[in-house]
Residue, then its C-alpha position, 0 to 999 in steps of 0.5 A: s056233707y061237710k061232716k061226711k067228708k070230715v069222717h072220711l078224712f080223719v076217721s080211722p078204718g075201725l071207727p063205727g059208721v064207716s062204709a065197709s065197701g068204700m074202705g075196702l076199695r081204698l085198701s086194695q089201691k093202696f096195696m096195689f100201689l105198694l106192690f108195684l112200688s116194691g117190685l120197681v125198687t127190687l127190679c132196679f137193685g136186683a139189676l146191678f147184680f146181673l149187668p156186665d162187669s164194669v169199672r163204673l159199677k165197681r166204683i159204686f161199691l169199692s172204697k175210695t181208697e182202693t185202687q180201681p181195677v181197669t177192664v180190658g177190651s170188648g170181650s169178643e173173639n177177635d179180642a181173644r185172637e189178638h191176645l194170643k198174638k201178644p207176648r206173654d207179658q203183654e197178654h192173657p193168660r200169659g200176662m197183660t201190659s198195664a194201662k196205668g203205666e209203670t210205678s216206681t217204688k224205692l227198694k229196700t237197701l240190700t246188704r250182701k250175706p256171705s254166698v251159700s254153696h250147694e254143699a253147705t246148703e245140703e250139709r244144713l239140711a241133712g239134719g232136717k229143717a164175668q159178664e154174666d154176673f157181678t159180685l159185690p167186691r168185699s171190704k179189706a176188713e172182710s177179706a181179712s176176716e175171710r183169710a183168717t177163717a181160710s187159714d184155720r179151715g182144714a188145718t191140722s196139728d201136724t207140720f210139714s217136715y222137710a227132712k221127711f220129704k227129702g228122705c222120700l226122693l228116690k235120688p238126690p235132687l242135683g244128682r251125683d255131680n250136679g248133672k255134669p255130662s261125661d262127654p266133653r263136647t256135651d259139657e261145653r254146650r252146657e257151660k255155654v247155656k250157663e254163661m247165657m244165663k249169667f249174661a241175662w241175669d247180670n244185665y237184669k240186675r244191672y238195668a232192671w233190678g226188682k222190675n218184672e222184666l229187662r228191656p235190653v235194647t233201651r236198658n231199663g225195666h218193665i213192669g207190666n201188671m202181672f203182679g207186683k214186681g220182681a218176676s224175673i227174680i222169682d222165675s230165676l231162683d231154682t235156674l240159678y240154683i241148679m246151675g250153681l250160680m250161688e252168688e246170684y242165687n243169694d242175691a235173689k233170695e235176699w231180694v225175696q226176703n227183703s223186698l217181695d211185697l205181697n200186698s199189691n193193690g192192683e190187678a193180677s193174673l191168678f194164672e200168672v201169679n200161680i205159675r210164676y211166683v207160687g210155682g217159683l217160691l215152692s220150687a225154691y223151698y223144696l230144693t233149698g230148704e230156705e224157710v223164707f221161701k216157704s213162709k212167703v208162698l204160704e202168705l201168697g197162697e192165702k191172698l188168692l183164695p178169694a178168687f174162687n168166691t163164684p157160684t160154681g167155685i170156677p175162679r175168675g181170672v183177675i184178683n186184687l191181692g190187696s182187697g181180695t176183689s176178683w173179676s173176669w178179664g174184659w176181653a173174655s167172651a161173656g165174662s168167662s173164665i179161661l180153661a188154661e187158667f183155671g186148669t192150671l192151678h192143681l200142682e201148686f195148690v196140692h203142694l200148698t196143702e202139703l206145706s200148710r197142712n191145710s185142705i182148703y187148697t186141694e178142696k178148691v182144685m178138686n172142685i174145679r174137676k167136679v164141675l168139669n166132669k159134670i158138664e157135657k163136653p162136645h166130642g169129648l173135647y174141653p172148650n176154652f171158655l167157661s162161665p164161672v157163674s153158670g158152669n156151661w161152656v160160653q164157646h165151643h173153641v178148642s185148642i191145644g195151644g193158647l187158652g187151653d194148653s196147660f189144662y191137659e199138661y196139668l192132667i197128666k202131671s197131676y197124676l205123675m205127681s201123685d205117685k200115680t194115685d190120682d186115678d181121676a186125673k188119669k182118667m180125664y187125661y187119656g179121655a181128653l187125649e183120645a178126643i184130641e186125636a180124634n178130632l184135632v190131630q191131622k197129617s199134612p200133605g207133606g207128612l207132618t203131624y199136627m194139632a189143629e184148632w177146633r171152632g164149633g165142628i170146624l177145623d182151623h189148620k193152624m198150630g201155635h208155638l204154644a202147643c209145641f209143648s204137647g210132644g213132650m206132654i204126650g211123651i212123658g204120659a206114654d208109659d202109663g196109657a193103655p199097653e197097646k197104645r204106649q209105643h203109639y203115644l211115644d211115636l205121636a210125641a216124637e212126630i209132633t216135636h219133629t213138626c215143631h222142629e220143622s217150623y224153625t226156619p231159616t233163622k232156626l227160631g220158630p214163628e208164634a204160629f204156623r199153618f198147613d193150608g194154602g199149600g203151606e207146611a209148618t209156615a207162618t203165612r201171616l205177617n203177625d204170626r212171624y215174631y219169636i219171643l224166646r219161647p221155650e215150648v219146643i226146646e221143652s219137648y226136645m228135652y223131654m224126648w231126649r230123656l225118654t228116647h236118648d236119641p242124639k238128634y234132640r241135643e242137636w236140635g237144642w244146640e241149633a237153638v242155642e246158636a240161633l238165640e246167640q246169633h239173632c237174639r242176644v244184644e249188648s245188654g241181654f236177650s230180646g225176641i225178634r219180630d220176624v223169624y223169616t228175615m236174617t236181618v232181625s228187628h228186635d222187640n226190646m223184651q227179655q221175658s222172664f220165662f226165658l230165664s225160668e224155662t228156656l235156658k233151664y230146659l236147654y241146661l237139662l237137655f245137656s245134663d245127665d238125667d240124674l239132675l232133677p230126675l223125672e221119677d222124683w220131679v215134675f215141672n209146672t208149666e213155667a218149668h218150676p220143678l215140684p217133687v212127687v208126693r209119695k203120701s205112703c212114704l211120708q206116712d210111714k215116716a211119720t209112723q216111724d217118728k212116732t214110735v221112736s218118740k214113745 
């Protein structure tokens, strides 16, 4: 008995005299135990990759030296609704106030350089010059490695030629006389808008230099967390330049050269960085030819690429520009990406490819189109929330206002910017417009045409101020629609613009959202919809409709807005939004939005200028009103061929 036990305890399985049946039983037990244990370990570790995004999980993988991102909100639809009610510097996708507070940093001492005039610039240039998925954050070294790979991938040997680009424009960007109108009254109004810009800029420079925006009532700066600092500077570059405010432009250019930090190690909105910073720097480069803008925008463009590292290639909404980590907004439904965010990259990314000669940027945005074209659209409509993991719609909420707006804008503008060669964009735009007309366009009892919202088949008879851009959008796309529908589209554009003008009462400024139910006609029936934060969308449509029709009412409506801004929004140290457009005794919100400088005042200036200032045949405005040139591939190729022939 003792020997038997010893044999069982110490003898190896291959020794003679050992019972085969007894040893087989023990092997199966061991096998089952190991199988169970490995399955348990796999389940535990695998679960990490399918849990919702959270700061706690990210801390497991992020190095201790990195700044930890903050997830905001619960991700419910109510959170999304609240987001729509906030100013663009305090919301997604138009910005969000940082929970971390403002961090002060020393700016480099600036030395003033001699001012450069429009004429000198032109002369110098004439010679050419998610809750469904958790992705492991990568280390800084991995991110840097990927960016280096991205820099090489798709790059070609030829370089962008500014002289060739200028040679392909049909008209000078600033017109014959900087767009100066011959009518003295119109010129006087234009000069007033220029004075407003200088007043807003001077106060920003005095009280908030280097910060994102000015708080004009308390006379200090606001940072927020769109990205880094200096949003008002980047957003103002092209406005200052086209208005001929050259001393101010040179100050802004010097700040970009010496103080713009592109290595911010904190959360940034992919959408806001793209439309404000990428768009602003691209526009400044194309207008002036200054190499500093080109080098900065190409450096920034590379830092945005890691946001596209998802199973579908649909980018997440938030990115850490320092580490390359990206994640979805905490308030977005089920960790989804937002239509108006990932759908508002095409114009800028095509130009990043043009300047860098690297196809990766165009590939990224074309892949977004492929994903959208594959999935089924309810009634032909594009819902606002899409999973970057599965590539499926998360909710059936459709809006031409917040969360959806600029996706549609970029479809028609991509077609126009391609010199009308991007047939895919054209097909998508007119298909979407047909679905919008069939499902969202409504007529009120009082005869006003408006864009309702669609929630799973149920109409919400509300139109946001953000949706008022659609008058201009439909207008600029009218000529390229089906011949029998061209006049219809122009009429529809005029009707929507008229509706938005009707919402501007009694202060002659419009509410954030207005309704057409309960007996209301373009009226904000809820207290929290009554604010105005210096938004540009209505004035944007005035400008486009003036260019398309030359109906004098659009200039008159624009002047009404100028007078209202002066009366209700101008304070001692800048311009501020107001909390209630229905009260003549206004309460200010203490924020001079950067888009007021980039969009509102620029569109007003263009409204009172001749059409040859940034002519629409040559320029397309991004959703932050930064002008980007039409890409005439055939012209550029012809000039390249000519140059090769001459060199031989």
